[in-house]
N, C-alpha and C positions, 0 to 999 in steps of 0.2 A: 621684721626689720632690725638691721646691725650696722653700726658705723665700722668701717674697715681701715680706713686710714685718713690722717689729718695733715695737711701741708700748710706751713705758714712762711711768710716772708716779711719782715718788719711789722709785726703784729704785737701790740701791746701786751705784756705779761708772758710772752713765749720768747723762745731763744729767737736771735735774728733771722735765721732760716732752718727749716728742718721739715723732715717728713716722719710721721709716728705712725706706726702700725697698732691698730687696736683689735684685740682679739675678743672673744666672747667671755662671760664670766664677770667676775668683780675686779676691776682695775683701778688702781690708783695712778694718778696724773700728778707727777711732781712738777711744780713751778720752778723756773730757774732762780728765783729770788724770794724773798719774804712776801712780795706783792703777790696776791692771789690772781691766778691766771683768769680772765673772763671768759672761760670756755663756753658757759652756757650762751653768753651774749653773743659770741663769734658763731655758734651754731645757729642761733635765731637770726642773725644777719645773713647767713648763706642759705638756710633753708626757707626763710620767709622774707625775702628782700623786697623793700618798699620801692625800689627804683628812683628814690630821691636822694641817694648819697648818704643817708643816716650812718651807714657802717664806717664812715670816715673816722669816726670816734675812736675806733679800734686801732689806728695806726700808731705805731710805737712813737714816743716823743723823739723829736730831731729828724724822724724819717718823713721824705717827701711824698712816699706812696707805700702802700702795702698790698699783699695778695694773701688770700687764704683758699683753700681748697678741701673739700670733704668728699671721700669715697664711701658708699654706703650701698647696702643691699636693700632693695625694697620688699615689699611683701609679695610682689609678683615674681620673686626669685632672680629678677635681673640685677645687674650692678650698674651703679650710676655714679656720676662724679660732678659735683657743681663746683665751679671755680669762679671766685669774685675778685676783681680789683676794688680794694675797699675804697668807697666813695665814687665808684665807677660803674662799668657795665660788668657783666657775668654771663656765663654759659652754663648749660646743663648737657651732658653727654651720658650716652648708654654703651655698656661694652657689648660688642656683637660676639656672641658666643662661639660662632663659626670662624671668624677671623680674628678674634681675640684683640680687635682695635675699636677704639672708642668712635661713636658716631654721633654727631651734633643733634641734639633734641630741639633746643631753642636757646635763644639769646635774649629773648624779651622777659623781663621780670614777671610781668603779669601771666604770660604763657607758662612760664616755668612754675610758678605758684600753682597754677590749676592743674598743670600736668602731674605735679608731685601730690596734689591731693587726690586726684581722680586714679591715678595709675600706680604711683608709688606706694600710697597708703599713709601719708602724713596726715594728721588731724589738723584742724585749725590751729593757726598760731596761739591763741589764747589758751586752748586746751592743752598744747604741748608745753607752753611757758607754765602754766599753773599746776600741770599734773606730773610732766615729765621732765622738768628742771627745778631744782631746788636750790635757791639762791638766799644769801643773808637776808636782803630786803623783804623776803618773802615771810620771814618769822614773823609771829603776830607780836613778839615783845619788840620787833623793831618798828612796829606801825604806830602812829599816834593814838593816843586816848581820845575820848569822845565829848570832853567837857568844854573845852575852850570856845570852840566855834559856836556853840549853843549861847554861851554868855556874851559874845562879842557880836556876831553876826548871823542872825538866823537863816539868811539866805543861803550863807555859805555853808551852813551845817549840814544841808542835805546834798550839796554838791561836791564840796571839797573836803578830804580828811583832815580832821582837827589835829593840830600839832602843838596843842598846849602845853604839852610836857616837854616839848623839844624847842619851841620857838623862843626866840630871844625878842625883848622889847627894845624896839629902835630908840635910841637917845633922841632928845628933842632937836638937836641940830641936824639929825640925819633924816628927820621926817620928811623934809622937802624932796631930798634925794630918793627916798622911798616912794614918795608920791610919784616922782617922776618916773621911777622904775615901774610903779603899777600902771601908769598911763602907757608905757612903752609895751608892758607885758599885755595890756588890754589890746593895743594895737596888733601886736604879734598873735593874740588869741583870735581876733576877726581873720588874720591872714591864714591862722591855721585852720580855723573853719572853712575859710573857703577852699584851702588846699585838702582839707579833709572831705569837703562836699565832691570836689573835682575828682579826688582818688576813689571816692564811692562810686562816681560814674565810671570812671576808668576800670574799676574792678568789674561793675556791671557789664561793660562792653567787652572786657577780657573773657567773662564767663560766656557772653553771647559768641564771641568770637571762637572760644575753645568748643562750644557746643556746635557750631557750625562746621569746624575743622573735623571734629569727630564724625559728624554726619558725611562730610565729603570724603573722611577717611575709610568710611565704611565701604566704599568701592576698591579700596587698595587691595583687599584680599581677592576680589573677583579679578582685578587687573593682574595681580600676581598668579593666580590660578589660569588665567588666560595666557599668560607668558609661558608657563610652565607646560601648559598643554600644547601650545604651538611648537615648542622646542621638542616635546615628545613627539609631537606629529611630523616634524622635520626629521627626527633621528629614527622613526620607524622604518623597518626594512620593507623594500619593495623588491620584486623580481628583477627591476632594472638595476637598482643599486647593487644588488648582490651578483649581477652578472649571470642570473638565471633565465631560462626560456619564459616567454611570455605565458605559455600554457603549462607552466609549472604546477598549478593547481589541479589540472586535468591529469597530468602525469602522475601526480600522487594519488588521484582517485583510482586510476586503473593500474596502479602498481601492482596491487594484489593479483589482478587478472593476468598481468605480465609475467609474474612469477609463476602463476599456475601454468600458463602457456609454455614457458621454458621447461618447466619440471615434465610436463606432458610430452613434449618433443623429445626430451631426452630419454623418457621411458620407451617411447616408440623406437627410437634409434638403438637402444639397448636391446630391444627384442628382435629388430632386425639383425643386428650383429649376432645375437645367440643362434637365430635360425641358421644364418649363413655358416656360422662355424659348425653348426650339426651337419650339414650337407657336405662339407670338405672335410676329408680325413687330415689329421694332423701330419701324417707321413705315408708315403706310397712304398709298398714292400717291392724289392726288385724283381723284374721277371724271371729271373734265373733262379729264384728262390721259391717261385710258385709251383708247387708239386703238381697241380692240376694241368699246367702247361706241358711239363715234362711227360705226364701220363699219356695225355693226348698224342704228343709227338711219338712216344714209344709205341702206343697202340697202333698209329698209321704206319709207322715203320714195320711193325710185325705183320700187318695185314698186307702191306705191300710185297714184303718178302715172301710171304706165303703164297700170295697170289702169283707172283712170278715164277717161284720155285716149283710149285705143285702144278700150276697151269702148264708148264713145258714138259715136265717129266711125266706124270701119271695120266692125268686126265685134263683136258683142257678146260673142264667145267670148272676146276678150282681156281682158274684165274680170275674168275668173278670175285674171289676174296679180296683181291686188289681194290676193289671199289669200296671196301669198308674202311680203307685209310682215309677216305674222303671226309665223313663225319669226325674221325679222329683228329684229322688235321684241322677241320673246321672248328673242333672245340678249342685246339690250342689257339687257333687264328683268333676265336672270341675272346680267350683270357688274355691274348696279347693285345687286343683292341680295347678291352676294359681297363687294361694296366695304362694303355695310351691315354685314355679318357681321364683317368685318375691323376696322371701325371700332369695333364693340362689343368684340370681343376686345382690341383696343388700350386702350380705356378701362378694362377690368377688369384690366389688368396691374399697375397700382399698387396695387389692393386686395390681389392675391394676394402680392405682394412684402410687404405688410404683415403678411399671414398667416404668412409665412416667417420673418420677423424675430420675431414673436410666439413662434414655435416654437422659435427658436434661443434667445430669451431664457429660456423656460422650461426648457430643457434645461440653460443654464448655471445657474440658480437651484437646480434639483434638484441639480446636482452640488456646488454651494456648500454646501448644506445639509448634505451628507454630508462634505465635504472640510473645512470651515472648522475644525470642533473638532479634526480631525487635524493642521492645521497650528498651531492654538493650542497643542496638546499638545507638539508639535516646538519651538516657541518657547519654552515655559514650562520645558521639561526641558532645553533648550539642547544638543540633539542635532543632528547633521548629517543623519542618514538616519532613515527612518521604522523601519528593523530596529532601532534602538537603543530606540525607545518601550516596548516590552513589557518589556525587560530593566531600564529605569529605573523602571517602575511596580511590576514584581515584587520590586523590591529590599527594599521594606519587609516583604514575607514572608520573604524571606532572613534579614533582619536580626533579625526576630523569632524565627526558628528558632535563630539564632546567640546570642541573649540567652538562650533556654531551654537551650540546650547549656552555656553557661558558668555558668549558675546550677546545673546539675546537677553540673558539675564542682566547683564551690565547695562544694555540699552534701556531695559524696563526700569532699572533703578534710577538711571540718569534722566529718565523721563518723568519720575515721580515728581509731583508738585513740591513736595517738602525738599526734596534734594535741589531742584530747580531754584526755589526759593533761598536756600542756604547758599548756593554758589553766586547768586545774584546779590544777596545781602551782605555776603562777607566782605567784599571790596568796600562796600559803603560803611560797614561797621569798622574796618581799618582806618578809613579816612577820618571817622569821628575820633578814633582813638588816638591817631597821630596828632589831631588838633587838639585833644584834651592833654596830651603829653606834651605839646609845645606850650600850651598854657601853663602847666605845672612848671615847665622850666623857666617861664617868664616869672613865675611866683618866687623862684629861689630854688638853687641847687639842693638846699637842705632847709627844711622847716620842721621844727619839733612836733613831737606828737601833741594833739589837742589836750589829752590829759594831764601831760607833764606841764604844759603852759598853765592849765587850770590850777593845778596844785601849787605852782610857785606863786601864782597871783593870789591865791587864797592865803599862803604863808605871808606875802608882802602885805596884803590888807590886814591880816590878822596882827602882825606886827606893829602896822601903823595904829589900829585900833587899841591895841594895848598899851601903847606909848601915849596916846591921847588921853586915855582913860584907864589908869592902872587897875588891874583885877582887884576886887575887895579881898579882905583877909580870909584866909581858909576858915571855914566853918569848923567849930569845935563838937565834939561828941559829947554824950551826956556825962561823961567822966573828965571832960575838959581836954581830952586827948584830940589832935587833929583828926578830921573826918578822914575816912579812907579815899584814896584815889578813885577817880572814875574807871570803869572796868574797860578792859582793852576789848578791840573788836574780835567778834567770834568769826574765825576763818571757815566755819563749816558750811553755811549756806551756799556760799560761792563755790567751795570746793566739791559739795555734793551734787550741785547742779551740772558742773563740768562732768564728774562721773556718770551722772545720768546720761548725758550726751554719748560717751563712748560706750556705754553699756546699752545704749538705745532703749532706755526704760524711765520710769518715773522714780521721783526722789525718795518715796517710801520704799520701793522696791530695791532701790539701791542701800537704803539703810539697812534693811534687813539682811542684804548681801554681805555688808561689810562690818556690821556690828560685832559679831563674836571675835573675828579676827583682830579687828581695832582695840577691842579689850585687852586681847592676849598681849599685844604690842605694848599698850599704854600700862598695864600692871606690871609688867617686866621693866619697862623703862623708868618708872615711878617707885619702883621698890614696894608695889602694892599699896601706895598711899591711896589709890583710887581703885575701887572694885568694879567699876563698870561706867559705862557712857550710854547716854539716851539722847535722842534727837526728837524734836517735835514735827509737825507737818510741814513747817517752814524751813526745817533743816537747822535751827539752833539747837546748839549741843549743851548738854548739862552733864557734869561729872558727878558720880555718885562715890561719897567718901564719907566715913563714920556715920552712916544712916543718913546724911544729908544730900540733898540733889541741888547742886551748886551750878549756876551757868558758868561755862568754860571762860568767859571774860572776866569772872572774878577770881580765878584760882591765880596762884603766883605767875609771874610771867615766864620762868623757867619750866614750870610745869605746863604751862600753855603752849610753849615751844615743843615740850616732848609729846603733847597730845597731837600737836599738828603734825609732828614727824610720824607719828603712830598712823594717824589717818592718810597721811601722803604714801608711806609704805604698803598700807592695806590696798588703797586704789591701784597701785602700781603691780602689786602681787596678783590682785584678782583680774586686773586688766591683761597681764601677760597671759594668761590662761586663754584668752580669746585672739590677741593681737599682740605681738612682741614688738615693743618699742623701746630703745633705750633710755635708761634712767640717769640723768646728769645730775650731780651734786657739786657744789662748790664748797669751800671750806665754811660749812654752817655750824660746827660743833665747838667754836672757840669758846664758848660760855659754859658748855656742858661739863660736868663733873669727870675728872680724869678716870675715876674708877668705872665709869659707864661706858667709856670709849670702846672697850673690847666687847661688850655686850651689843653696841651699835655696829661693830665691824663684823660681828657674827650674823647679825641681822642683814647687813647689806651682802654678806657673802652667800647667805641663803637665798637672798633676792636675785644674786648672779647666777644661780642654777636655774632660774626661770627666764631671766632676760638680761641683756647686757646692762652692766652698771658702771658708770664712769665717775670716780670720786676725785675732784681736784682738791688737793690737800699736801702740805709739806709735813705733816705728823708721821712720825716714823712707825707708830704703832699701826695704823691703818695699812700701811705699806706691808708689815709682817703679816697681816691676817688676809691680805688680798691674794688673788689667783695671778697676779703680775702687776710690775709697776712700768711707768713709761715716763721719761724725763722729758717733758715738753718745753 
């Protein structure tokens, strides 16, 4: 968890208006004046709003209204922004990572607190205030000693912190006014208890409503999944939306057969073309160049001449030689006929080639009629192989089945008795919560915390009692010197109990976890005046000095403050190894020796490497040692 930005308007202790970016590491926040900025109080008011207007006390003097906002990153990684009108309403927003726009989470104070506890990772207010906020009033030296209440009012001693060292005795003429104030405080205490009881009920109802909302919101994931599945189903391609034939899947399945059929037809066509080309000569030799033709003519003429010449002159018998010209002329005629036939075949070659081309064109056209839709589907679906086409076209059916399955799951969840009970009880719880909030408004827009009223009433009663019966003189020691003052309160039990909560373990285990590191801090801060620290099983602390085991409440107040600082730094350091939460310090080192401030600054800088450390102080020395400064 880390704070990202703080924005203020008319907030006491800050500039009139401004936005301050906060980075990781050790940061020093410089107030605009000598008055310390109540940074921790503003953070508590923003993160743990009570819904009763208590944060109106942070409005700057003279201003009618004020605003404060905090942007922070939760343990879930999301960025949140809480904005509050001081003394009025507030809102919690979450940044949408996709749109980079804030989305409203809640405007109800109880719902905001529940959400930040459950989702954002905030600890309870008491834990955050006592472990991760270090204010001046938390130092043990600023708390009252334990003596006066025991001497004046035994009833008050167990309930109210004694202020014997700080209370003033009321003069006799002011006793009546003090008694009237005590009566007014008692009436306020009754009202505060009533409001506290109502607030307890409001918190309980808010918790129940939060649980019901979480149960009802459990279906939001299913609804989003159904919405996405339906959108995917609508966007899934179909033959109709792609302009493909309805039987495209059948075409894809028989595509390989169509290719094989085309190839087979082309092979047969090529064979026929080759056979025809073998029967028809490429060219026909002219008849006048055929020697066989001329030999037959010459022989026929020779025998015809011999038959005519010899048959007329010598002997008529030789005239029959003329008959031999018949086979000679027949041979020539046969050669001539063969020439004519070859000439006819040669003239028909062109027409046969045209028929082969027509057959080839028809084969390709038939193939394209089958293959074109398949290629169109491949291009429209953006797939590389034909085997992916059926899966792409069948996706719509699978998505439809997914939508039905998700709707069945949603119906089953909504039919669950616990879901039905949550949906029916939520409105009743809301009505009860509104009634309690209305009753709280009737009690007053702002009622002080019951513990604060009890403390003030205790101080007033103590003042009255001391005025009526002045305390006896201080007892003297054996040597006549005044007896030592009563010890201060030991802060260890409460602090170790809170640490046990964040470490989810018991106090003894926490003691073993913190001891070594706490001793290192303590010895460094006290210049080794104390060599160690021990805790008993109730968490009470004992400092080890000079071979003595001294309860920490009896050591000097300044040393007790340093022990408290060492323990607080140890808890934050060990806790940051599990969950990182910012550590906020106000100007708590006013009474610390100047020579120790650089050492404390180095400790805070080291702690800044583990988690975000925000230190509100005008001291220039801390600013020089820090990772950055912010003028608030």
